[in-house]
N, C-alpha and C positions, 0 to 999 in steps of 0.2 A: 020631377024633369031631369031628364040624365044628365049626366057630367055632357056627354056630345053634343044633347039639343043646347045646354048653358054656352060652353062652345061656337055655336055657328050661333045662337042670337048674339053673344059678344061680338062677332066678326060683324054682323052684318051691323050692330047699333055703329061699328068705329068708321064701317063704310060712309054712314051716314053724313057722323059727326067729327071725323079724323082723331079727336082722342076722345075719352070719359075718364071718368074718375072713378074710382073703386067702392067710394060710397055710392054713388047713383047708381051703382051695376049690382050693388047688392039689395037697393032698393028698388031696383026695378024684377031681379030674377026673384026673389027674395030670398034670400040666404044671406049666410053670415060673411064679414070683409076678409075673414080668415079663408072660409072658401072660395071665393070670389079670388083672392092672392095665390090663391093655389092655381086657378085655371088659368091666370093671366101667366104663372109662370110656368106651366108644361106649355100654352099657347106660343110664347117667349123660348123655349127650347126647341120648340116643333119650325121656329123662326117665322111665324105668322103676324106678330107683332113686335112691338117693344117697350117694356115698361117703364116709366119715369118719370117722381117724384110724389108719387099716389093715383096715376094714371096709368090708362093704355092706349099707345097711339099705334096709328099703322105701319108707318115707317121711317127706319134707322133715321136720329135725329141730327147723327154726328157725322160732320164732313170731314174730308180730307183735301190736305190741299194739294190740288192737282196740278197740273202745269199747263198755261193757256193754250196750248197747241193741243190737247185733251179736252178740255173745255169747249173749244171751239167749233166741236164735231155733236156735242151735245146741243138739243133743241133746235137747233137751226135756223127752222120756218120759224117758229114761235119769234125766237129773239129778232129774225128778221120784220118782222108783222110790228113787236114792241119797239124795234129804232126807228122805224115807218112813224110810228103814232108819236109819241116821245120830238121826234124832228121836228114835226109839225105844232110844237108849241114853242118852237123858238119863232124872235116875230124880231122885224130889221130894225139894227142898230141896237141888238142886242148884247149884254154882255153875260157868256154862263161861265158857269164850272162843269165839268165834266171828268166824273176820276177812272177808276180802273176795270177794265173785267172786260170777260166778249162780249156781254151784252153791249156797252158801251159802245163796242166797236164799229156795230149796225148801227146804231145812232149816229155817229161821227160818217158811216157812208151813206148813210140817207142826207145829211145836211149839204143844201143846194142854195148861198146866201146867194141873196138879190141885191142883196143893200150890207153895210159894212157888217161882220161880227166881227166881239170879241172872245176870243176860245180860253180860258187857262183850264190847264191839265195836268197830272198827273201819270197819265201815258201817252207810250214812246210812240203807241203805234195810231193811235188817235190824232194826233202830232203831227205823223207821217199821212193819213188819208187825209187831214182835213189842207196839207199844208200845197196840196193841188188846186186850192182854193184862193185865187188872189183877191178873195173880198173878205177875205177872214185873217184877221190877226192873231197869229197863235203865243202865249206865257205859255212856253214849257216850264214848269218844277224842275228844279235839280235837288239832288237830293240820294238816297242811298239805293240802286237798283236790285228792283225783285226781279231775278232772273225767272223764276216760274208765272211772273205777272208779266213782266216789259213792261214795268211805272217802279216811277218812285216814292221815296217815303224816307221820314225823316224829318229832323228838325229842319235843316234849311228850307224843306218845303213848307212845313207848315209856318214857318220865320214869314218865309217872301207874302206870304196870302195874308197877314195882319197890313198891308197897304194895299188890299184891293176890299171894293166890295160888289157883288154879282148880282143878276137875279136869283136866278136857278140854276142849284145845282142840279145834275144828271148822275145816279151813283147806283153800280151793281153790287150788289150784296152775295153770300154765297148763302147766308139761310137768313129767312121769314119767320119766327117764332110768334104766336101769339101773346106769350104770356113773356120771353124773355127780350123779345125785341130783334132789331136787328142784326149779323152778324159776320164777318171775316175768315178766314182763316189763319189771319196772322195781326198781330196785337199795333205791331208801326203802323201796317194801312189804317187800323180802327182806328185809333188816336190822331192820322191825317186825316180821314174822312167825317172827324168830328169836328176839328179847325175850318175842313171847308164847312160844314153847314152851317156854321157861326157868322163865313164868309158870305153866305147864299140868303137869299131873303125868301127864299122856295125851296123844299127839300124832294124831288123826284127819284123816288126806285124803281130802276128798272129789272124784274126778275122773272123769269118765264117760272110757273106754276110748279114744278117740282122742286119749287124753294123752300115754298110754305111745310112748314110740320121740322125743319132744319136748324140745326144751327152749326155754327164757327165755333174756332176755339178763343175767337175775341170781340166781345160785344162791342158795335158802334152806338147805339141809342137804344132806347126805349121806341115802341111803336107810335107812343104819343109826340113825339118830336120829328116824325115826316108828314109833308102834306098831302104827296100822292103818292100811286103804286101803279106805274103801267107791267099789267102783265097778258097770260092769254087766257081764252076759254074755258080752258082746264081745272080755273079754280074751282074749287067747293063752296057748296052754297053753304052751308057754316060757317067757311074765312068769308066772305063775300058779309054776312051780315056781323058778323067781329066785326070788320072795319068800318061798316056804317056806322054801327053805335061808338066806335073811337070819333069818327066825326072825320075818317082820312076816304080821299078821296079817289076812288077806285075805278081805273079805268081796264077793259078787257080788249081785246084784239081777237 
């Protein structure tokens, strides 16, 4: 088998599996791990894959902290459908938590309360959207405002949550890595999100399929700590299978 043939097979396997171990590639191609590492280095230099802890992955796993106005322009239709589905999970007289991020903005735009609803949120944009509905009581958390996300973080926001208990947390994330967990780009936001998770009976992650296989700077939690993920239909069969094995409810729109 030529080097070019190995490279083609490696890329085909990645398209099927999202990521693959060096040892598995060596076994499948009947070559040494040293040869595979050289192949992966060449493919990475050609920007066709990324290497990460003894395995190859198809997309760049690291995420920059972009402004909310930039994020709003990405995957708009997918986020809209995710928001509609998430809103359908809210029940009459519910008490919920909504974190920050552009996907939860779409959730807020699709909440139409027919009965009393209580919402606690870190997002100024979510509070602004929901303020138009007289059936919704809004508790806006205070603290340090992050200009990039138009949301608050810090100990004052975390301390306020100790007085509440909610049925559901709807949270947006910057990355979902099957091994590392869910992440965001800001460590103070990650800390607040962890407190939110303890305040809610159920954690529901809202994330379009581009977030899978990515990592932000700060870890929020392991995947085992969340209950449900709502995403779009482009999520890979490999990811679906792994999440089902973990007992996480995966809802696609």
